[in-house]
Backbone as a printed PyTorch tensor [residue, N CA C, xyz], in Angstrom:
tensor([[[-10.7580, -33.9400, -66.8760],
         [-10.6230, -34.4610, -65.5150],
         [ -9.3230, -33.9720, -64.8760]],

        [[ -8.2800, -33.9840, -65.6770],
         [ -6.9870, -33.5330, -65.1420],
         [ -7.0430, -32.0660, -64.7470]],

        [[ -7.7620, -31.2620, -65.5840],
         [ -7.8720, -29.8320, -65.2720],
         [ -8.6250, -29.6410, -63.9480]],

        [[ -9.7100, -30.4210, -63.7370],
         [-10.4700, -30.3270, -62.4940],
         [ -9.6070, -30.7030, -61.2960]],

        [[ -8.8320, -31.7940, -61.4420],
         [ -7.9510, -32.2210, -60.3600],
         [ -6.9340, -31.1470, -60.0380]],

        [[ -6.3720, -30.5260, -61.0840],
         [ -5.3990, -29.4420, -60.8640],
         [ -6.0460, -28.2570, -60.1360]],

        [[ -7.2890, -27.9490, -60.5140],
         [ -7.9930, -26.8430, -59.8570],
         [ -8.2210, -27.1380, -58.3750]],

        [[ -8.6400, -28.3780, -58.1080],
         [ -8.8900, -28.7430, -56.7100],
         [ -7.6000, -28.7110, -55.8910]],

        [[ -6.5280, -29.2030, -56.4490],
         [ -5.2440, -29.1850, -55.7260],
         [ -4.7860, -27.7550, -55.4810]],

        [[ -5.0010, -26.8890, -56.4750],
         [ -4.6210, -25.4700, -56.3090],
         [ -5.4440, -24.8220, -55.2050]],

        [[ -6.7660, -25.1650, -55.1810],
         [ -7.6230, -24.6230, -54.1200],
         [ -7.1850, -25.1280, -52.7520]],

        [[ -6.8340, -26.4140, -52.6640],
         [ -6.3880, -26.9980, -51.3910],
         [ -5.1100, -26.3420, -50.9030]],

        [[ -4.1540, -26.1540, -51.8350],
         [ -2.8840, -25.5140, -51.4490],
         [ -3.1210, -24.0810, -50.9820]],

        [[ -4.0160, -23.3770, -51.6780],
         [ -4.3280, -21.9980, -51.2920],
         [ -4.9600, -21.9710, -49.8970]],

        [[ -5.8710, -22.9300, -49.6290],
         [ -6.5190, -23.0090, -48.3170],
         [ -5.4940, -23.3180, -47.2270]],

        [[ -4.5520, -24.2380, -47.5440],
         [ -3.5120, -24.5750, -46.5680],
         [ -2.6330, -23.3700, -46.2630]],

        [[ -2.2950, -22.6050, -47.3250],
         [ -1.4580, -21.4150, -47.1310],
         [ -2.1630, -20.3820, -46.2370]],

        [[ -3.4780, -20.1950, -46.4790],
         [ -4.2280, -19.2210, -45.6640],
         [ -4.2940, -19.6670, -44.2070]],

        [[ -4.5040, -20.9840, -43.9760],
         [ -4.5440, -21.4840, -42.5910],
         [ -3.1930, -21.3110, -41.9140]],

        [[ -2.0920, -21.5480, -42.6660],
         [ -0.7560, -21.3600, -42.1040],
         [ -0.5110, -19.8940, -41.7490]],

        [[ -0.9530, -18.9990, -42.6420],
         [ -0.7870, -17.5620, -42.3870],
         [ -1.5660, -17.1480, -41.1370]],

        [[ -2.8270, -17.6320, -41.0220],
         [ -3.6500, -17.3200, -39.8560],
         [ -3.0180, -17.8440, -38.5640]],

        [[ -2.4950, -19.0830, -38.6350],
         [ -1.8430, -19.6740, -37.4600],
         [ -0.6300, -18.8490, -37.0470]],

        [[  0.1500, -18.4200, -38.0480],
         [  1.3180, -17.5750, -37.7570],
         [  0.9220, -16.2600, -37.1270]],

        [[ -0.1680, -15.6590, -37.6440],
         [ -0.6440, -14.3900, -37.0740],
         [ -1.1090, -14.5750, -35.6310]],

        [[ -1.7930, -15.7140, -35.3610],
         [ -2.2510, -15.9860, -34.0010],
         [ -1.0680, -16.1190, -33.0400]],

        [[ -0.0380, -16.8580, -33.4680],
         [  1.1350, -17.0370, -32.6240],
         [  1.8150, -15.7000, -32.3450]],

        [[  1.9060, -14.8500, -33.3880],
         [  2.5130, -13.5390, -33.1910],
         [  1.7130, -12.6860, -32.2160]],

        [[  0.3600, -12.7260, -32.3790],
         [ -0.4930, -11.9410, -31.4840],
         [ -0.3680, -12.4420, -30.0510]],

        [[ -0.2810, -13.7820, -29.8620],
         [ -0.1050, -14.3310, -28.5250],
         [  1.2220, -13.8760, -27.9220]],

        [[  2.2830, -13.9130, -28.7420],
         [  3.5920, -13.4660, -28.2620],
         [  3.5490, -11.9940, -27.8600]],

        [[  2.8770, -11.1910, -28.6690],
         [  2.7700,  -9.7650, -28.3530],
         [  2.0250,  -9.5510, -27.0440]],

        [[  0.9290, -10.3160, -26.8440],
         [  0.1530, -10.1920, -25.6080],
         [  1.0060, -10.5630, -24.3980]],

        [[  1.7540, -11.6590, -24.4960],
         [  2.6130, -12.1030, -23.4000],
         [  3.6730, -11.0470, -23.0940]],

        [[  4.2560, -10.4720, -24.1410],
         [  5.2870,  -9.4510, -23.9560],
         [  4.7190,  -8.2100, -23.2520]],

        [[  3.5120,  -7.8010, -23.6530],
         [  2.9120,  -6.6080, -23.0390],
         [  2.6000,  -6.8580, -21.5690]],

        [[  2.1990,  -8.0840, -21.2070],
         [  1.9190,  -8.3970, -19.8060],
         [  3.2040,  -8.3580, -18.9870]],

        [[  4.3010,  -8.8860, -19.5190],
         [  5.5660,  -8.9270, -18.8070],
         [  6.1920,  -7.5340, -18.6610]],

        [[  5.9170,  -6.6310, -19.5860],
         [  6.5470,  -5.3160, -19.5740],
         [  5.9580,  -4.3630, -18.5270]],

        [[  4.7910,  -4.7000, -17.9590],
         [  4.1460,  -3.8110, -16.9910],
         [  4.9810,  -3.7230, -15.7110]],

        [[  5.4350,  -2.5140, -15.3030],
         [  6.2540,  -2.3800, -14.0910],
         [  5.4040,  -2.4600, -12.8230]],

        [[  5.9710,  -3.0540, -11.7870],
         [  5.2600,  -3.1710, -10.5120],
         [  5.4460,  -1.8830,  -9.7060]],

        [[  4.3590,  -1.3720,  -9.1550],
         [  4.4100,  -0.1300,  -8.3850],
         [  5.0730,  -0.3880,  -7.0320]],

        [[  5.8620,   0.5930,  -6.5650],
         [  6.5180,   0.4670,  -5.2650],
         [  5.5450,   0.6970,  -4.1150]],

        [[  4.3890,   1.2970,  -4.4000],
         [  3.3980,   1.5800,  -3.3600],
         [  2.5500,   0.3480,  -3.0900]],

        [[  2.3350,   0.0770,  -1.8300],
         [  1.5270,  -1.0700,  -1.4170],
         [  0.3800,  -0.5820,  -0.5430]],

        [[ -0.7560,  -1.2640,  -0.6680],
         [ -1.9400,  -0.8800,   0.1120],
         [ -2.4430,  -2.0640,   0.9260]],

        [[ -2.9620,  -1.7670,   2.1000],
         [ -3.5930,  -2.7910,   2.9320],
         [ -4.8580,  -2.2180,   3.5670]],

        [[ -5.9480,  -2.9490,   3.3970],
         [ -7.2300,  -2.5240,   3.9770],
         [ -7.2550,  -2.9390,   5.4410]],

        [[ -7.4100,  -1.9610,   6.3180],
         [ -7.4490,  -2.2370,   7.7640],
         [ -8.8630,  -2.6240,   8.1930]],

        [[ -9.8490,  -1.8470,   7.7020],
         [-11.2270,  -2.0920,   8.1380],
         [-12.2130,  -1.6010,   7.0850]],

        [[-13.2940,  -2.3580,   6.9130],
         [-14.4320,  -1.9230,   6.0920],
         [-15.6840,  -2.0880,   6.9530]],

        [[-16.3770,  -0.9800,   7.2080],
         [-17.5700,  -1.0120,   8.0570],
         [-18.7720,  -0.4250,   7.3430]],

        [[-19.9270,  -0.9560,   7.6840],
         [-21.1670,  -0.3890,   7.1570],
         [-21.6490,   0.6810,   8.1250]],

        [[-21.7990,   1.8870,   7.6290],
         [-22.2260,   3.0050,   8.4800],
         [-23.5480,   3.5540,   7.9650]],

        [[-24.2900,   4.1880,   8.8590],
         [-25.5950,   4.7580,   8.4870],
         [-25.6280,   6.2410,   8.8260]],

        [[-26.3250,   6.9890,   8.0050],
         [-26.5240,   8.4120,   8.2370],
         [-28.0340,   8.6770,   8.2340]],

        [[-28.5080,   9.3300,   9.2840],
         [-29.9380,   9.6210,   9.3940],
         [-30.2560,  10.8740,   8.5850]],

        [[-31.1230,  10.7050,   7.5920],
         [-31.5400,  11.8220,   6.7340],
         [-33.0570,  12.0020,   6.8780]],

        [[-33.5840,  12.9640,   6.1330],
         [-35.0050,  13.2970,   6.2540],
         [-35.9100,  12.1030,   5.9030]],

        [[-35.5360,  11.3370,   4.8840],
         [-36.3740,  10.2190,   4.4520],
         [-36.1510,   8.9370,   5.2210]],

        [[-35.1640,   8.8990,   6.1110],
         [-34.8690,   7.6740,   6.8580],
         [-33.3750,   7.5350,   7.1060]],

        [[-32.8470,   6.3330,   6.8580],
         [-31.4160,   6.0640,   7.0550],
         [-30.7370,   5.7880,   5.7180]],

        [[-29.5710,   6.3850,   5.5270],
         [-28.8020,   6.1770,   4.3020],
         [-27.5990,   5.2910,   4.6340]],

        [[-27.5290,   4.1040,   3.9940],
         [-26.4510,   3.1460,   4.2430],
         [-25.2670,   3.4260,   3.3250]],

        [[-24.0580,   3.3170,   3.8710],
         [-22.8430,   3.4380,   3.0600],
         [-21.7340,   2.6460,   3.7460]],

        [[-20.5810,   2.5180,   3.0710],
         [-19.4470,   1.7540,   3.5910],
         [-18.2650,   2.6820,   3.8270]],

        [[-17.5950,   2.4800,   4.9600],
         [-16.3940,   3.2530,   5.2780],
         [-15.1760,   2.3380,   5.2360]],

        [[-14.1530,   2.7350,   4.4880],
         [-12.9270,   1.9360,   4.3540],
         [-11.7450,   2.7100,   4.9230]],

        [[-10.8810,   1.9880,   5.6630],
         [ -9.6300,   2.5540,   6.1820],
         [ -8.4810,   1.7790,   5.5410]],

        [[ -7.5850,   2.4890,   4.8720],
         [ -6.5020,   1.8570,   4.1050],
         [ -5.1630,   2.4810,   4.4860]],

        [[ -4.1340,   1.6290,   4.6130],
         [ -2.7580,   2.0970,   4.8370],
         [ -2.0110,   2.0060,   3.5130]],

        [[ -1.3260,   3.0850,   3.1290],
         [ -0.5580,   3.1400,   1.8860],
         [  0.8870,   3.4650,   2.2420]],

        [[  1.8430,   2.7050,   1.7040],
         [  3.2540,   2.9590,   1.9900],
         [  4.1630,   2.3240,   0.9690]],

        [[  5.4130,   2.7810,   0.9370],
         [  6.4050,   2.2020,   0.0150],
         [  7.4900,   1.4240,   0.7470]],

        [[  7.3630,   1.2670,   2.0730],
         [  8.3290,   0.5450,   2.9160],
         [  9.7320,   1.1400,   2.8090]],

        [[  9.7960,   2.4380,   2.4910],
         [ 11.0790,   3.1420,   2.3940],
         [ 11.0340,   4.4750,   3.1620]],

        [[ 10.1580,   4.5550,   4.1560],
         [ 10.0920,   5.7700,   4.9590],
         [  8.9240,   6.6740,   4.6450]],

        [[  7.9910,   6.2330,   3.8170],
         [  6.8040,   7.0300,   3.5030],
         [  5.5560,   6.1850,   3.7490]],

        [[  4.6130,   6.7510,   4.4980],
         [  3.3790,   6.0240,   4.8160],
         [  2.2480,   7.0340,   4.9910]],

        [[  1.0330,   6.5890,   4.6870],
         [ -0.1410,   7.4410,   4.8250],
         [ -1.3730,   6.6100,   5.1330]],

        [[ -2.3810,   7.2520,   5.7250],
         [ -3.6470,   6.5750,   6.0620],
         [ -4.7780,   7.2930,   5.3450]],

        [[ -5.6350,   6.5120,   4.6980],
         [ -6.7880,   7.0670,   4.0010],
         [ -8.0860,   6.5260,   4.5610]],

        [[ -9.0780,   7.3880,   4.6770],
         [-10.4010,   6.9920,   5.1610],
         [-11.4470,   7.6210,   4.2430]],

        [[-12.3580,   6.8090,   3.7120],
         [-13.3640,   7.3240,   2.7740],
         [-14.6410,   6.5000,   2.8790]],

        [[-15.7440,   7.1240,   2.4480],
         [-17.0550,   6.4630,   2.4540],
         [-17.6300,   6.4590,   1.0430]],

        [[-18.4060,   5.4180,   0.7310],
         [-19.0790,   5.3240,  -0.5640],
         [-20.2120,   4.3140,  -0.4470]],

        [[-21.0620,   4.3010,  -1.4680],
         [-22.2090,   3.3780,  -1.4640],
         [-21.7750,   1.9400,  -1.7290]],

        [[-20.5900,   1.7550,  -2.3700],
         [-20.0630,   0.4180,  -2.6610],
         [-18.6950,   0.2540,  -2.0090]],

        [[-18.3540,  -1.0090,  -1.6770],
         [-17.0990,  -1.2870,  -0.9710],
         [-15.8910,  -0.9580,  -1.8460]],

        [[-15.9160,  -1.3750,  -3.1110],
         [-14.7720,  -1.1650,  -4.0190],
         [-14.4880,   0.3230,  -4.2050]],

        [[-15.5540,   1.1000,  -4.3810],
         [-15.3900,   2.5570,  -4.5630],
         [-14.8280,   3.1950,  -3.3020]],

        [[-15.2940,   2.7360,  -2.1310],
         [-14.8030,   3.2690,  -0.8590],
         [-13.3080,   2.9910,  -0.6890]],

        [[-12.8660,   1.7870,  -1.0770],
         [-11.4430,   1.4290,  -0.9630],
         [-10.6070,   2.2760,  -1.9190]],

        [[-11.0860,   2.4620,  -3.1440],
         [-10.3560,   3.2850,  -4.1230],
         [-10.2060,   4.7230,  -3.6290]],

        [[-11.2800,   5.2720,  -3.0680],
         [-11.2300,   6.6470,  -2.5460],
         [-10.2850,   6.7400,  -1.3450]],

        [[-10.2810,   5.6990,  -0.5070],
         [ -9.3990,   5.6920,   0.6650],
         [ -7.9250,   5.6210,   0.2490]],

        [[ -7.6180,   4.8420,  -0.7890],
         [ -6.2340,   4.7500,  -1.3020],
         [ -5.7790,   6.1120,  -1.8220]],

        [[ -6.6560,   6.7780,  -2.5760],
         [ -6.3240,   8.1180,  -3.0990],
         [ -6.1090,   9.1090,  -1.9550]],

        [[ -6.9290,   9.0090,  -0.9020],
         [ -6.7920,   9.8900,   0.2550],
         [ -5.4910,   9.6190,   1.0020]],

        [[ -5.1150,   8.3380,   1.0900],
         [ -3.8650,   7.9710,   1.7700],
         [ -2.6380,   8.4860,   1.0480]],

        [[ -2.6630,   8.4700,  -0.2830],
         [ -1.5200,   8.9750,  -1.0650],
         [ -1.3830,  10.4940,  -0.9620]],

        [[ -2.4970,  11.1760,  -0.6770],
         [ -2.4360,  12.6330,  -0.5060],
         [ -1.8140,  13.0120,   0.8420]],

        [[ -1.9790,  12.1460,   1.8440],
         [ -1.5460,  12.4630,   3.2160],
         [ -0.3500,  11.6030,   3.6470]],

        [[  0.7110,  11.5990,   2.8340],
         [  1.8980,  10.8040,   3.1540],
         [  2.7710,  11.5190,   4.1870]],

        [[  3.4420,  10.7190,   5.0180],
         [  4.3090,  11.2380,   6.0790],
         [  5.7030,  10.6530,   5.9000]],

        [[  6.7370,  11.5020,   6.0490],
         [  8.1360,  11.0440,   6.0060],
         [  8.5340,  10.5450,   7.3950]],

        [[  9.0580,   9.3200,   7.4600],
         [  9.4310,   8.7110,   8.7340],
         [ 10.9550,   8.6090,   8.8170]],

        [[ 11.5880,   9.2160,   9.8400],
         [ 13.0480,   9.0770,   9.9920],
         [ 13.4020,   7.6950,  10.5470]],

        [[ 14.0270,   6.8620,   9.7400],
         [ 14.3880,   5.5040,  10.1580],
         [ 15.8880,   5.4590,  10.4450]],

        [[ 16.2610,   4.9410,  11.6320],
         [ 17.6650,   4.8320,  12.0360],
         [ 17.9570,   3.3730,  12.3690]],

        [[ 18.7990,   2.7370,  11.5610],
         [ 19.1650,   1.3250,  11.7460],
         [ 17.9240,   0.4210,  11.8250]],

        [[ 17.0140,   0.6200,  10.8630],
         [ 15.7930,  -0.1900,  10.7210],
         [ 14.8180,  -0.0470,  11.8990]],

        [[ 15.0010,   0.9870,  12.7230],
         [ 14.0780,   1.2580,  13.8240],
         [ 13.8950,   2.7730,  13.9310]],

        [[ 13.2300,   3.2350,  14.9890],
         [ 13.0000,   4.6800,  15.1590],
         [ 14.1080,   5.2740,  16.0310]],

        [[ 14.3550,   6.5830,  15.9440],
         [ 15.4510,   7.1800,  16.7020],
         [ 15.2510,   7.1840,  18.2210]],

        [[ 14.0060,   7.3980,  18.6900],
         [ 13.7640,   7.4980,  20.1360],
         [ 12.3350,   7.0650,  20.4360]],

        [[ 12.0620,   6.8490,  21.7150],
         [ 10.6960,   6.4460,  22.1140],
         [  9.7660,   7.6540,  22.0920]],

        [[  8.5090,   7.3700,  21.8140],
         [  7.5330,   8.4630,  21.6670],
         [  6.1180,   7.9050,  21.8550]],

        [[  5.1920,   8.7880,  22.2260],
         [  3.7850,   8.4280,  22.3790],
         [  2.9420,   9.3290,  21.4860]],

        [[  2.0850,   8.7210,  20.6710],
         [  1.1950,   9.4710,  19.7920],
         [ -0.2470,   9.3320,  20.2530]],

        [[ -1.0280,  10.3960,  20.0750],
         [ -2.4260,  10.3840,  20.5170],
         [ -3.3570,  10.7700,  19.3770]],

        [[ -4.5450,  10.1900,  19.4020],
         [ -5.6020,  10.5430,  18.4570],
         [ -6.9440,  10.1990,  19.0970]],

        [[ -7.7430,  11.2360,  19.3800],
         [ -9.0170,  10.9960,  20.0500],
         [ -8.7960,  10.4160,  21.4340]],

        [[ -9.4580,   9.3060,  21.7250],
         [ -9.3030,   8.6350,  23.0180],
         [ -8.2390,   7.5420,  22.9720]],

        [[ -7.5550,   7.3980,  21.8300],
         [ -6.5400,   6.3630,  21.6730],
         [ -5.1360,   6.9250,  21.7540]],

        [[ -4.2030,   6.0980,  22.2310],
         [ -2.7910,   6.4740,  22.3000],
         [ -1.9430,   5.2580,  21.9710]],

        [[ -0.7960,   5.4940,  21.3620],
         [  0.1300,   4.4130,  20.9820],
         [  1.5270,   4.7850,  21.4570]],

        [[  2.1610,   3.8710,  22.1830],
         [  3.5280,   4.0680,  22.6770],
         [  4.4800,   3.2810,  21.7820]],

        [[  5.4960,   3.9610,  21.2410],
         [  6.4890,   3.3360,  20.3640],
         [  7.8580,   3.4150,  21.0170]],

        [[  8.6100,   2.3200,  20.9070],
         [  9.9480,   2.2690,  21.5070],
         [ 10.9080,   1.5790,  20.5420]],

        [[ 12.1200,   2.1310,  20.3300],
         [ 13.0750,   1.4750,  19.4210],
         [ 13.5300,   0.1260,  19.9610]],

        [[ 13.8720,  -0.7800,  19.0510],
         [ 14.2890,  -2.1290,  19.4360],
         [ 15.5760,  -2.4980,  18.7040]],

        [[ 16.2880,  -3.4880,  19.2450],
         [ 17.5590,  -3.9240,  18.6660],
         [ 17.3270,  -4.7930,  17.4430]],

        [[ 18.3920,  -5.0570,  16.6930],
         [ 18.3260,  -5.8510,  15.4660],
         [ 17.8170,  -7.2600,  15.7590]],

        [[ 16.8640,  -7.7140,  14.9720],
         [ 16.3220,  -9.0630,  15.1160],
         [ 15.0770,  -9.1450,  15.9810]],

        [[ 14.6380,  -8.0400,  16.5460],
         [ 13.4370,  -8.0590,  17.4010],
         [ 12.1770,  -8.2560,  16.5820]],

        [[ 12.0940,  -7.5620,  15.4390],
         [ 10.8960,  -7.6230,  14.6060],
         [  9.8920,  -6.5570,  15.0150]],

        [[  8.7450,  -6.5780,  14.3660],
         [  7.6780,  -5.6090,  14.6670],
         [  6.7410,  -6.2360,  15.6850]],

        [[  6.8660,  -5.7930,  16.9490],
         [  5.9990,  -6.3110,  18.0040],
         [  4.8560,  -5.3130,  18.1830]],

        [[  3.7970,  -5.5570,  17.4650],
         [  2.6000,  -4.7060,  17.4790],
         [  1.4570,  -5.5090,  16.8810]],

        [[  0.2610,  -4.9870,  17.0130],
         [ -0.9010,  -5.7030,  16.5000],
         [ -1.8700,  -4.7920,  15.7790]],

        [[ -2.6790,  -5.3930,  14.9180],
         [ -3.7640,  -4.6730,  14.2510],
         [ -3.2910,  -3.5560,  13.3450]],

        [[ -3.9500,  -2.4050,  13.4800],
         [ -3.6710,  -1.2590,  12.6180],
         [ -2.2760,  -0.6980,  12.8630]],

        [[ -1.7920,  -0.7620,  14.1110],
         [ -0.4570,  -0.2390,  14.4440],
         [  0.6110,  -1.0020,  13.6770]],

        [[  0.4740,  -2.3140,  13.6240],
         [  1.4450,  -3.1630,  12.9190],
         [  1.4740,  -2.8360,  11.4290]],

        [[  0.2970,  -2.6670,  10.8390],
         [  0.2140,  -2.3710,   9.4010],
         [  0.9180,  -1.0550,   9.0730]],

        [[  0.6950,  -0.0320,   9.8900],
         [  1.3110,   1.2870,   9.6410],
         [  2.8270,   1.1930,   9.7510]],

        [[  3.3230,   0.5120,  10.7840],
         [  4.7710,   0.4050,  11.0030],
         [  5.4520,  -0.4000,   9.9010]],

        [[  4.8280,  -1.4930,   9.4700],
         [  5.4210,  -2.3270,   8.4160],
         [  5.4760,  -1.5910,   7.0870]],

        [[  4.4070,  -0.8690,   6.7430],
         [  4.3710,  -0.1650,   5.4620],
         [  5.2350,   1.1020,   5.4760]],

        [[  5.6300,   1.5410,   6.6620],
         [  6.5810,   2.6590,   6.7610],
         [  8.0070,   2.1880,   6.5120]],

        [[  8.2600,   0.8720,   6.6560],
         [  9.5970,   0.3280,   6.4210],
         [ 10.3710,   0.0650,   7.6960]],

        [[  9.7130,   0.1140,   8.8560],
         [ 10.3730,  -0.1650,  10.1410],
         [ 10.3620,  -1.6710,  10.3790]],

        [[ 11.5330,  -2.2400,  10.7090],
         [ 11.6530,  -3.6910,  10.8650],
         [ 11.7710,  -4.1340,  12.3170]],

        [[ 12.2770,  -3.2550,  13.1930],
         [ 12.4590,  -3.6080,  14.6080],
         [ 11.8620,  -2.5090,  15.4800]],

        [[ 10.8270,  -2.8350,  16.2350],
         [ 10.1640,  -1.8310,  17.0810],
         [  9.2570,  -2.5240,  18.0900]],

        [[  9.0710,  -1.8520,  19.2280],
         [  8.1270,  -2.3090,  20.2480],
         [  6.9950,  -1.2880,  20.3190]],

        [[  5.7500,  -1.7600,  20.2900],
         [  4.6030,  -0.8490,  20.2910],
         [  3.5350,  -1.3700,  21.2450]],

        [[  2.8370,  -0.4300,  21.8830],
         [  1.7410,  -0.7800,  22.7750],
         [  0.5950,   0.1930,  22.5400]],

        [[ -0.5840,  -0.3420,  22.2450],
         [ -1.7660,   0.4820,  22.0300],
         [ -2.4830,   0.7000,  23.3590]],

        [[ -2.7640,   1.9710,  23.6750],
         [ -3.4010,   2.3300,  24.9420],
         [ -4.7230,   3.0390,  24.6750]],

        [[ -5.6710,   2.8970,  25.5880],
         [ -6.9320,   3.6290,  25.4610],
         [ -7.8790,   2.9730,  24.4660]],

        [[ -8.3680,   3.7610,  23.5090],
         [ -9.3750,   3.2980,  22.5520],
         [ -8.8560,   2.1450,  21.6890]],

        [[ -9.7360,   1.1810,  21.4080],
         [ -9.3730,   0.0390,  20.5680],
         [ -9.7980,   0.2270,  19.1130]],

        [[-10.2930,   1.4150,  18.7820],
         [-10.7250,   1.6900,  17.4120],
         [ -9.5330,   1.6310,  16.4520]],

        [[ -9.6480,   0.8770,  15.3310],
         [ -8.5310,   0.8140,  14.3690],
         [ -8.1590,   2.1730,  13.7850]],

        [[ -9.1730,   3.0410,  13.5680],
         [ -8.8870,   4.3630,  13.0000],
         [ -8.1050,   5.2210,  13.9910]],

        [[ -8.4970,   5.1910,  15.2820],
         [ -7.7700,   5.9440,  16.3080],
         [ -6.3510,   5.4130,  16.4770]],

        [[ -6.2050,   4.0860,  16.4690],
         [ -4.8760,   3.4760,  16.6360],
         [ -3.9550,   3.8360,  15.4690]],

        [[ -4.4930,   3.7690,  14.2470],
         [ -3.6920,   4.0980,  13.0600],
         [ -3.2950,   5.5700,  13.0550]],

        [[ -4.2430,   6.4560,  13.3730],
         [ -3.9470,   7.8930,  13.4070],
         [ -2.9610,   8.2370,  14.5210]],

        [[ -3.0820,   7.5820,  15.6820],
         [ -2.1480,   7.8190,  16.7840],
         [ -0.7320,   7.3830,  16.3850]],

        [[ -0.6170,   6.2530,  15.7010],
         [  0.6930,   5.7840,  15.2290],
         [  1.2920,   6.7630,  14.2330]],

        [[  0.4600,   7.2560,  13.3210],
         [  0.9340,   8.2180,  12.3200],
         [  1.3750,   9.5270,  12.9730]],

        [[  0.6260,   9.9860,  13.9870],
         [  0.9930,  11.2030,  14.7130],
         [  2.3230,  11.0320,  15.4440]],

        [[  2.5520,   9.8250,  15.9980],
         [  3.8210,   9.5460,  16.6780],
         [  4.9850,   9.5570,  15.6910]],

        [[  4.7850,   8.9500,  14.5190],
         [  5.8420,   8.9190,  13.4980],
         [  6.1350,  10.3250,  12.9550]],

        [[  5.0850,  11.1660,  12.8790],
         [  5.2650,  12.5610,  12.4400],
         [  6.1560,  13.3340,  13.4040]],

        [[  5.9530,  13.0860,  14.7060],
         [  6.6500,  13.8490,  15.7430],
         [  8.0780,  13.3710,  16.0010]],

        [[  8.5100,  12.2900,  15.3480],
         [  9.8870,  11.7970,  15.5460],
         [ 10.8930,  12.8210,  15.0460]],

        [[ 11.9800,  12.9620,  15.7910],
         [ 13.0280,  13.9220,  15.4380],
         [ 14.3080,  13.1800,  15.0770]],

        [[ 14.8400,  13.3660,  13.8670],
         [ 16.0930,  12.6860,  13.4890],
         [ 17.2660,  13.1590,  14.3430]],

        [[ 18.3140,  12.3270,  14.4390],
         [ 19.4970,  12.6620,  15.2390],
         [ 20.2100,  13.9080,  14.7130]],

        [[ 20.1540,  14.1160,  13.3920],
         [ 20.8220,  15.2910,  12.8070],
         [ 20.2130,  16.5900,  13.3340]],

        [[ 18.8740,  16.6600,  13.3640],
         [ 18.1920,  17.8700,  13.8410],
         [ 18.4490,  18.1030,  15.3230]],

        [[ 18.4260,  17.0220,  16.1250],
         [ 18.6690,  17.1480,  17.5670],
         [ 20.1000,  17.6090,  17.8310]],

        [[ 21.0610,  17.0940,  17.0590],
         [ 22.4620,  17.4840,  17.2330],
         [ 22.6770,  18.9550,  16.8610]],

        [[ 21.9860,  19.4200,  15.7990],
         [ 22.0930,  20.8310,  15.3980],
         [ 21.5680,  21.7550,  16.4980]],

        [[ 20.4440,  21.3710,  17.1100],
         [ 19.8630,  22.1890,  18.1860],
         [ 20.8160,  22.2980,  19.3790]],

        [[ 21.5240,  21.2000,  19.6860],
         [ 22.4520,  21.1900,  20.8170],
         [ 23.8170,  21.7780,  20.4590]],

        [[ 24.0830,  21.9230,  19.1590],
         [ 25.3650,  22.4660,  18.7270],
         [ 26.5090,  21.4770,  18.8100]],

        [[ 26.2060,  20.1800,  18.6740],
         [ 27.2340,  19.1320,  18.7050],
         [ 27.0660,  18.2400,  17.4770]],

        [[ 28.0240,  17.3540,  17.2710],
         [ 27.9420,  16.4290,  16.1440],
         [ 27.0960,  15.2080,  16.5340]],

        [[ 26.7160,  14.4300,  15.5060],
         [ 25.8790,  13.2390,  15.7490],
         [ 26.6680,  12.2010,  16.5570]],

        [[ 27.9690,  12.0460,  16.2710],
         [ 28.8120,  11.0780,  16.9940],
         [ 28.8860,  11.4250,  18.4790]],

        [[ 29.0600,  12.7160,  18.7760],
         [ 29.1360,  13.1410,  20.1860],
         [ 27.8090,  12.8780,  20.9000]],

        [[ 26.7120,  13.1060,  20.2200],
         [ 25.4030,  12.9000,  20.8460],
         [ 25.1440,  11.4170,  21.0960]],

        [[ 25.5350,  10.5630,  20.1680],
         [ 25.3050,   9.1280,  20.3230],
         [ 26.2290,   8.5190,  21.3800]],

        [[ 27.4300,   9.0600,  21.5210],
         [ 28.3710,   8.5590,  22.5360],
         [ 28.0110,   9.1350,  23.9000]]])
């Protein structure tokens, strides 16, 4: 009887040890999972979907339905791009639009958190007028124009959308205006004077 009792106690202790080992392994695996989640770096690029529309294409057999996505991509540090893509599913269309936006990035000259001078950009039947603003004004714009300006990193600006109300035309017109901006350094070189003399 004593031998049986000893055997049972040995089996119980062995079972307890295995459960403790398993519990320890689980805790370690949980810690590792938490660490791997925390170690993932956040990307500086940000995306915003401006519009998702269902579009149709007339083909020989009838109408083919697909989705068109317009996305603004920017790092809020002077780089911004617009992507437009179509696909049979919304998620795929957005992914393709983000990739297209990263391919077509534009460098924006930012002076004191605003633009150097006033300018008008055009795209199709749409036009956007941009004007520099003083500190504390904020981004006074709406819709697609606001998204493009914010993701470019501009904090103070006045904008007015003219002509077409299409989000794609408004976004492209804003991007064309930002492309055409001329930094003070380039303007001063053309005139043959320093930046201080030009600003005074």
